N, C-alpha and C positions, 0 to 999 in steps of 0.2 A: 781499581782505578777510578778516580773521581772526575767524572766528566760533567755532571749537572751543577748548575750554579747554586750557591747557598741561598740566594734571594733573587727574585725576578730582575731587580736593578742591575745585576751583574751582566745580563745580556747586553747591556749597552757599554760595558767596560772593555777597553782594549786589553787590559791585563788578563781578563777572563778568557778572551778568545786566543790570545797568545798561548796561554797555558793549555787550553783545550786542544788546539791543533798540534802542539808539541807532543801532548800525550796520545793523541789519536793516530799520529803518524801519517802514512801514505793513503790510508783508506779514505775513499770519497765520502763526504757527509752530505746526504740529501735529507734535509729536515722533513720536507713534504713536497709533493709535486715533482714526480719523475718526468723525464723528457717525453715519453709517449703520451702522457696525460696532457702535458702543457702544449705540445706541438700544435694541435688544431687551433688553438687560440693564438699562439705566437706567430704562426705563418700568416695570419690575418693582418698583423700589425707591423711585422718586421720584414723589410724588403732586402734583397741580396746587396743593393748598393747603399744601404743605410749605414751611417756611423753610429755604433751602439756603445753605450756606457753601462756596465754592470757594477752596481754599488754593493759593497759587502758581499764579494763573490765567494769568500771562503774557499774550500776545495771541492766544490760541487762540480759535477761533470756537464752541467747545463751549457756553459759557454762552448766547451769542446764539442758537444754533440750538435749545437747550432752551426758551428764551424764545419764539422765533418760532413754534415748533410747538406751543405751548400745553402743553408738558410741565410747566412750572413758571415762575412769573414773579417770585416773591419770593426773588431770588437776590442775595447779597452776594459779591463777588469781592475777594480780597486778594492782594497781592504786595509783595515787598520792593523792587521796582524803580520809582522815581518816574517814569521815562520811560515805562514801559508802562502805568502807571496813568493818566497824563495822556492818553496815546494812546487807551486804551480809553474813557475818559470822553468824549472828543471823538467817538469813533466810535459810541457807543451812547446818549449822554445824552438826545438828543431822541427817538430811535426807541423806546426801551425805558425808560419812565420809572420803572417798579417795580424795576428792577435797578440796582445801584450797584457802583462800584469804589473800594476804600479802600487807602491805602498803609499796610501793617501787617505786622509780623513774626509769623508763625504760632506762633513759640516763646513769644510773650508778647502774647497778644490781649487787646483791651479789652472783649470781649463778656461779658455776664453768664453765670452758670452756667446750664446746660440751655436755651440759647437757640435751638438749631436742631434740626430733625428730621433733616437730612441734612448730612453733610460730604463734599464731593467733592474727590478729589486725583487729578489726571491727570499722572502722571510725577513729581510732587514728591518722593515717598518714594524713588523710584529715583535722583533727583538728589542727595539728601542722603545716602543710605546707600550710599556708594561704596566703603566698606571696613568692616572690623570693628575698627578702632582704638578705643580707650577713649573718645577725645573724640567720635568720630563716633556711637558707641552712646549716649553721654550726651545728645547733641543730639536723636537720634531718640526716646529716652525722654521727653525734655521735649516734643517735638512730639506724641507719643501722649498724654501727660498732658493737654496743653491741649486737644486734640481731645475727649478723654474728658470734660473739664470742661464744654465748651460744648455737648455733645450731650445731648439729653434721653434718659431711659430708654426703650427701645423704638426709638431713632433708629438710623440707619445711617451707618456711615463706609465710603465706597466709594473704593477705591484702584485706579486704572488703572495697570498695571504690566507690565513684561516678565518679571516673576517670576524674577529671578535667585535662586539657591537661598538665599543668605544673607539676601536681602531678605524673601522669603516666610517663611522660618523665623522671622525676627525678629518680623514682624507676627503670625504665627499664635501663637507662643509668648506674646507679651505679652498679646494680648487674650483668648486662651483662658484664660490664668492669671487674668484679671480676670473670668472667668465669662461672657464674651460668646460668642455663636454665631458661627462663622467659616465662610463659604462662598466657594469660589473658583469663578468662571465663566470658561470659555474663550470668548474673543470670536471669532465666525466671521470669517474673513479675507475681504477684498474681492477677493482674487486679483490685487491690484495688484503687479506684480513690482518696482516702484520702492520699495514700502514695505519695512519690516523683514521679513526672513525669518522670525524668531521670532514665534510667536503672541503676542497681547495677552491679558492676563487682568484680570479685575476682582475684587478682594477685597471681600467684603461682610461687614463686622463689625457685628453687631447688638448694641446695649448692653443688658445685663440688670444688675439689682442683684446684686452679689456676696454670696452667702449661704454662710456657712461650712458645710461638710459637704454641700453640694449635689451634684446628679448630675454625673458626669464630663463633661469637655469635649465639645462637639458640633462636629465638623469635617466638612465636606462639600465635594464637587467636582462641578461640572456641566461635563462635557466640551464640550457645545455648548449654545446657547441654548435649544433646545427639549427638552432632556433633563431628566429628573428628577434631583435631586441624589442623589449616592452618598455614603454614610457611610464615613469612614475612622477608624482607631483612634488615630493619633498624627500629630504634626507631621511626623515623618520619612516616614510613608506618604504624606502629602499633598504633600510636596516631591517624593517619588519619582514620584507620579502625574503632577504637572506636568511633571517632567523627561522622562518618557515622551512626553508630547505635544510638548514641545519638540524632542526627537529626531526624532519623526515629521515635524514641520514642516520640519526641516532636510533630512530624506531626501526629502520631496516636492519641495522646492525644488531640490535637486540633480537629481532625476530629470526635473524639468520643463525643465531647461536643457541637459543633456548626456546622452548615451547612457551607460549604466552598463557599465563594463568587466567587473565581476564581478557574479554573480547577487546580488540582494538579497532577503532574506526578512524577513517580519514577521508577527505574529499580530494578528488582529482579535478583540477579546474580546466575550463577551455582556455587555450593559450591566447586566443584573441581577445576575448571579453573578460577573462579572469573569473567568470561565474562558474560555480560547481557543475561538473558534467557527470561525474560518477561518484557515488558514495560507497565506500568499501568497508566491510567488516571482516576482520581476520578471526577465525574461530578454530581453535585447536581441540582435538578429541584424543586425549592420552589413552582412553580405554580402547581405541581402535587398534587391533593387532597389526603391526607393520608388515608390509609385503613389498614386492618389487614395484607394483604399479599403483599403490594407494597412499603415496606420500602427499600429493598436493593436487587440488582441483579448484576451478573457478566456477561459481554459480551465478548466472545472469538472472536477476529477478525480473519477470515480465513487467512492462510498464503498467503503472497503476496498481500494482499488487504489493508494493513495498510497505503498505500500511497494514497488511494482514499479519496476524499473530505469528504465523511461521516465519515470516521474513522481517517483521518489524520489532520483534522483542528479542531480548538475549536468550531467554529460554527457548523460544521458537527457533532461533538460528542454531542453538546448541543441539536441538533434536534434529534439525535438517542436516547438520554436519555428521551426527552419528549415524543417521539412516543412509546418508550417502556413502559412508564407509571410508572416508578419507582422514588422514591424520590432521591435515590442515585444509580447511575450506575457506575461500575468500568469497563472500557474497557481494554482488555488485548491483547497486540500485541506480536506475537511470532517471535523469531529471527532466521534468516536463518542459523546461525552457530550451532543451537541446534537441537536435535532429540526429537520428542514427540510421545508418545504412545496413540494417539487418544484422543477423548474428555474425556473419562472416566479417563485416566491417568492424564490429565491436571486437572481435577476436583479434583482428589484425592491429587495431589501435591499442589494445590492452596487453598484448602478449609480452612485449618488452618490459612494460612497467610492472606488471604483476610479479615478474620473476624476482624483483627486488624485494618481494615479500615471501619468497620461497623459505620453506623450513629448513632446518639443519638436516644434513643427510640427504638432500635431493640428488639423484643420480645425474651426472654430467651430461649424459645423452638427452635427458629431458630438457635441460637448460638450453643445450645447442639447438634442439628441435623447436623449442619455443621461439628462439631468435629467428628461425626460418619462416615464422609466421608474421613477423614484424612488418608493419607497413612501409618502413624504410629499409626492408631487406635488400632491395635492388641496389641501393647506395652502398650498403655494407658489402654486398657481393662484389661490387666494383673495387672496393678497397682490398678485399681478399685477393683478387687477381693480382692487383699491384704488389701485395706482399709475397705472393707466390713467385713472381718475377724476380724480386729482390733475393729470395731464398735460393733460386736456381743460379742467378748471376754470382752470388757470393761463393756458392759451391764451386762453380767453374773457376773462379779467380784463384782458388786454393788447389787447382788441379784435381778437383774431386769430381767423380762421374755422378751426375744427378740422378742417373738411373740405378745407382748402387747404394742402397741405404747403409750398408756396412762401412762405406768409406766416408759418408757424411757424418755418421754419429760421432766419431772422435772430434770433428771440427765443432760440433754443437757442445759436446761435453767440456770442451776447452774454455768455454765462456765467451767465445767469439760473438759479437753482436752483429746481426745483419740488419742494416738500416737503410732507410730512404728518407726523404724530407717529411713523409707522413707516417712512417711505420717503423717499429723496432722489434726485432726478434731476440729475446734473451735465450740463454740455454734452458733446457727444460728443467722444471723443478721436480724434486723427488715425488711430490704428491701427484703431479700431472703425469709423470712417467709411470708410476705405479697404476694410476687410473687407466692410462692408455694401454698398458700391458694386459690389464684385465679385459680390455676390448679386443685383444689380439692384434694390435696395430704394429706394423713393421717399424715405424720410426715415430716415436712420440715427441711432437714439438708443439708446445703451447703457442697458438697464434693470436694476434690482437688486431683489432682495427686501429686506425690512428687515433681513436678516442681512448685507447688503452683497455678497452673491454676484451676480456678473454672470452672468445666465442667457443672454443672447443679444442680438438686435437687434430692436427694436420699430419697426414700420413704420406710421406714422399717415398716413392718406389714404383717399380714396374707393376706390381700386383698386390692385392690385399688378401688375407686369408678369408675363407668362407665364413659367413655370418656377419659380414660388413656390407652395407649398402654403399656403393661407390658413386660419388658425385665428382665427375671430372671437370676440373677447372683449368682452363687453358689460358695462359698469359699471352698477350700480343707480343710477338717477336721472340718468344721463348721456345726452345725445343720441348717437345713432349707435353705432357700435362701431369697435374698433380691431383690425386684423388683425395676428397675429404670423406672420412669414414663415419658411419653411423653403425650402431651395434646390432643391427638386424637386417637380414636379407629379404625379409618379408614385409617390412613396413617402410613407408616413406616418412620424411621428416614430419609431415602434417599429422600422420597417425601416431608419431612418437611424442608429440607435444604434450604439455600439461592439459588435462581434459577441461573443456569448457561445457558446463551443464546448464540446463534450463528446463522449465515446465513445458512439455509439448515441443521443445526444440525451437521455439521462436521467442521473440522479444516482446510479445504482446502488442496491444493497440491502445493508444491514448490520444484522445481528441479534446483539446481545450475548447470548450463552447463559448465561455464567457470569462472575462478577467476584469476586475475593477478594484477600486479601493474604497473603503468605508471609513469615515472619520472615527468610528467606534471600534470596528473589527479589524481595520487595517486592510492590507492587500489580500484578495481571495480570488479563487478560480472555481469555475464550474467545469467539470471535465467528464467525458464518457470513456470508460475503460472496459475491456473485455475480461470477464471473469473466468473462473476455471470451468470451462464447458462452452456452451454456445450462447450464453446470456451476456448482455451488456448492462452496465451499471452507470448511473449518473451520481456524481459525488460533488459535494461542496467542501472545500478545504481552505482554511485560513492559512496563509503562507507564513505567518509568525510561528506556527507549529504544524509544519507541512506533513508530519508523519501521522497526523490525527485526522480521520475523516469526521467532519462536523455532521454531515447529513448524507444519506445515501438512499437511492431508489432504484428498483430494477426497471429496465426499459422493455416495452413489449415489441415484438416483431410487427412491422406494419402489415395491416390486413388489406386485401384487395377491396376496391370499391364494388358495390353491387353491379352485376353484369359485366364485371371486368376479368372473368376467368380466362386464363391464358392456356393455350396448349402447352403440353409438357416440354416440348422442344424449344419454346420461346421463353421459358423461365430462366431468369438470370440469378446467379448467386449474388447476395448482397456484398458490396464492396467492404472490406475490413476497415476502411477509413470512414465508412458512413454508417455508423451504428443507428439503430432505430430510435425514434424520438418520442413516442408515447410512453407515459409513466404507468407502471403497473401498480395501481393503488391498493391492490389486494395483498401485496407482499411487503412485509416488514423486514428490511435488510439487517437492522441492528438487533442484536440479541437483547440488549437491555431494553429496547422498545417492546419486544415480545413479552419480557417479563413484566414490564410496567402494565401492559394490557391485561395479562393474566391476573395480576393482582386485584383487578376489579371484581373478581369472584368473591372477594371478602365482603363486598357489600351485601347486606342481609336482605330479606324479603322472600316470600313464596313465589312470586311472579317471576317469569323468565326475564332476565335482566335487559336483553336487547329491546324489548317493547316497553320497558318502564321509563318514565321520565327521569332524566338524570341531569344534574347541573355539574359540569366539569370545567375546572380552571386548569389551563396549561401555561406554565411560565417558561418561556423559551421556545421560539418558533422553529429556527433553523430552516431546513427545507420543507417543514410542515407535515412530514410523514406520520408523526404520532397523532396530532389533532385530526388529520384527515381520516385515519383509520377509525379512531373513535366515532367521528361524525358519520362515516358511512356505514359502519356495522352496528352502531347503537342508534336505531332509527328515531328515538325519542330524546336523544341527548342534546342539551344546549351547551355548546362548547365556547368558552371565552378563552382567548389566547393573549398573553402579554408578551411583547417583544420590545426591547429598548432600542433596537437599531432598525430604522425604517429601511435601510438597504436590504435587510434580510427579508422583509415582506415582499419587496420587489423581486428578489431572487426566487423565493418560494413560488411566487405567482407566475413568473415568466418561465422558469426552468424545471419546477417540480410539480406542476399541475395543481397547485393550491389555489383555492377560491373561497371567497366569503359568501355568506348567504344568511337566510333567516335564522339558522341554527349554529352559525359559525361567525364570530366576530373577533377581529384582531384589534387590540388596543396598543398603541405605540406609547409605551411608558416604562419607567424603571419598575421592575417587579417589586422592589422594596416599598416604593411609594404607593403602588397600586394596592398591595395587600394591606398596608397601613391605613389607607383611605377606606377600604371596605370594612376593616375591623372597626373603625370609628363609626360607620354609617349603618351597616347592615350585617350583624353577625349571623352565623350558622346558616349559610345559604348554599354551600356546595357539598355534593355527595362525594366528589373526588377532586383532589388537588394534586397535580403532577408538576415536579420541578425537574427540568432538564435543561439547565442553564449553564453555560461555560464561564469560566473565570478569565478575565482579560489580564490578570496579573500572573505571569508565568514564573515569578520568583517564590510564590507560595507552593507548598507541597500538595495542594489540593486544586486540581483544575476544574472540578465540577462539584458543587456549585461555588460561587464566590463565598468567602468566609462569612460575610455579613448575613448571608441567607440561613446559616445554621447557628446564629447566636440566640441565646435563650429568649431575649425579649421579642425578637422577630418570630420565632417559632410559636411563642405564646399567641401572636396575632394570627398566624396560620391556623392555630387550633380554634381560635375565636370564630373564623369565617367557615370552619368545617362543621358539618352536622355531626351530632353525637355518635351516630352509627356509620359516619363516613370514614374514608381512608385517605391518608396523605402519602403519596408515593414519591420518593426521592431517589434520583440517580446520583450516586456518591462515587467520585473518582479521586482517591486520595492515596498517594504513595508514602506519605509521612505517618509512620505507625502511631507515634504519640499524638499527633493532631487527629488522626482517625479515632483513636480511643477517647479523646476529648469530645469529638462530635457525637459519638455514640452515647456517651454519658449525658450529654445535654439533651439529646432526643429522648432518653429514658426518663429524665426529669419531667419533661413536658407531656409526653404520650405514654399512657399506661400500658399499652400493648404494642410490641415492636417485633416485626418479622424481618429477616434478612435473607437475601438470595444473592450469592456471589455468582458473577458471570464467568464461566470457565474459559481460561486462557486470556482473560482481560482484567484490567484493574477495577472495572466497574463493579459496584455492589449496589443492589436495589433494595431499598429500605421501605417497608410497608408499615405505616404508623397509624394507630387508631386510639382515640381518646377514651374509649369505653372497653375495659377488659372483658365485659360480659360476652363480647362477640368472638371470643378466642375459639379457634378451630384447631383440632389435632391434624397431623399430616394426612391421615386416611380421609377425613372429612374434607380437607382442602382439595384432595385429589378428585373426589366425587363432585364437588362444587365446580371445579375447573372443567370436568367433563361435561357436566350439564350446561355450563356457559358456552363451551365450544359447540355442543349440539345445537343450541339455539342460534349461535352466530352462523352456523353452516346453513340454516334454514332461511336466511335473510334474502336468499335469492341472488346473492352476490358471489362471485368466484372465491374459492378458499384454497389457500396454499396447503397442500396435503402434508407438507413437512412441518407445519406449525402446529404442535400439539400442546394445548394449554396445560394439561396435567403434567407434561414432562417439565415445563418451565418452572413448576412449583415443587417438584420432587425434592430438590435440595434446599427448600426453605427451612429455616430454623427460627425458633422464637428466642429473643434476647431477654 
């Protein structure tokens, strides 16, 4: 039987719909948007005394359900198909005397002006506006004009739609231009996998008199039925917001059906500000053997640790998921701009949303238990009570004893709908019944909230078999109570939920100490975070690349003042919100900084290096940790630092303990210009040159250094100002393989001796370049020189971090 049109244009054809309904017969056709889903939105805008017009009614049950639930009775339905109008008149004529069906074209209606308070259109606009051809647009304009004519001022035009971009844009632009208020509701899905994957929307256009020079258009979106509307500035923004929700629905549908081959990431935003609140990564581990309890888990990354390799890289998250032992792990990063009420608050906030990302095959009891943790569960619980009352009343109306499940079952299997203005109970689906029987429930009934979400299995009866945890829900004014069953007598819903994991069981500590904007580096923050253990760290982060730590320093615990010793009972534990402030200058946080310092053992000479006069040029200041370490541990070193951004000198000085002096000078200049000037004036003056400078251009596959710093002409100038036995140390961060090979080839052309050291778990690669191949050392000799250098540095009288072993930093060095 051919029911689908040969072309989209046929959706607007009377002949097509006449043939469609003749072939379909008496079966109701609900294209999308069933009554339980639409009800929460409709009851906001349709009042019992309203006169309602339904255009393009078809043989949908929507009008009948609105009538039967008491939402509204004065309903006129029109359609261009004579077959469907006669069918609906026969179906509803005697049952619903106040509702009528008329054969009429909505493009030319016979009703007087301002005759209706509500005009309802379910899929009709989508059917007509199939393209943007001139004839189609003219037809839609005529439809809108007629609806506007028959609608009273203050009346509402409700359109149920899949919100294709051109359909939504046309409706919004037309009615906002007429001075109407436009609001778009996203309809909560029922979770029925047989329905459309795309979400359903309801456009609510409220008619106002058009006043010249009146206030600008009012456009709003309500992402879910319980949310407050959010104002947007333009039709384009409204279309974009809807498109985001459509993409999210497609993503959830994909994730619910098949494991994801690649990691999926998405942001969940704050409803009030629209700013990202959580960043989620979905990681599947097909190698994990499935069991009853390892389908799905959520991992909360402690604040400030989202930049670590384990949490901030794909490979790290893959290892985390595999070690956690779950088939699907969703990692959750917390944003510094947001406030969080501890792990329990995050769990309540995320429980409902993360279930939309659940893997295929997740047990229903886990889904139901997760809903019990939602922050709006109290509201849902109230709706469940309402539904229980409807179930019991419907059973009593049919002379069924509500305490006898055997007598209720035939009523349910007959397809009888138990309904109220907010809820609808369908007969149990085979899938739900099978699932319920596996739990040992007496009476399997899928129950929904009025949003259409299926929450689980309702068990009506005086008792439940052992193995079920009973939650008695008593409806006001109803005899007895109805238990909601969970599949374990030993666990509560909170214990049955999808696991929420974290490091140490908390959400970490993050304190933003300073926030500003630099004309060169953009917006940045200085923040203190608690690391893995008892230490706190201070970090500089450029928000244009918020997952990369630009500079980091460990903080020292505050020492008591002389003579300020306290008795043991007076000691206070430091507040987690008040990390220590002093910088530990003996500790290099960044692995690439440790490798760069270790590379100084390549410098020749029989004397211990720390006491030898050295001239060192560092390009790129950041927080100043690298030049500070060289200055403090190499007592005869003269350190010159070049930094293009004066804001970074202020940050390093105020927040990272950096200071200038006789042996440390900072030059505010472009590194390219500074090196070029030195090469022209005074060649061969530096023992060591270190480049640790980031690129401001995020479109290039190399984030450190900027491409101009590794061009052959500039590298020749670097070689010019380097002493023949000196070493040029470069921090290279390049994800583009071909670009990286090109950089290495250029370096080999300029420098005759080239060592490389990859930083494990990071993209960084440290290159040690020397102009003279005579200074080449084999790995054994390099290790010995590194040990000798470390021994000399340890004797400087300054504290030394025992975890920093220079020889280890050079073990993986290889010669190119």
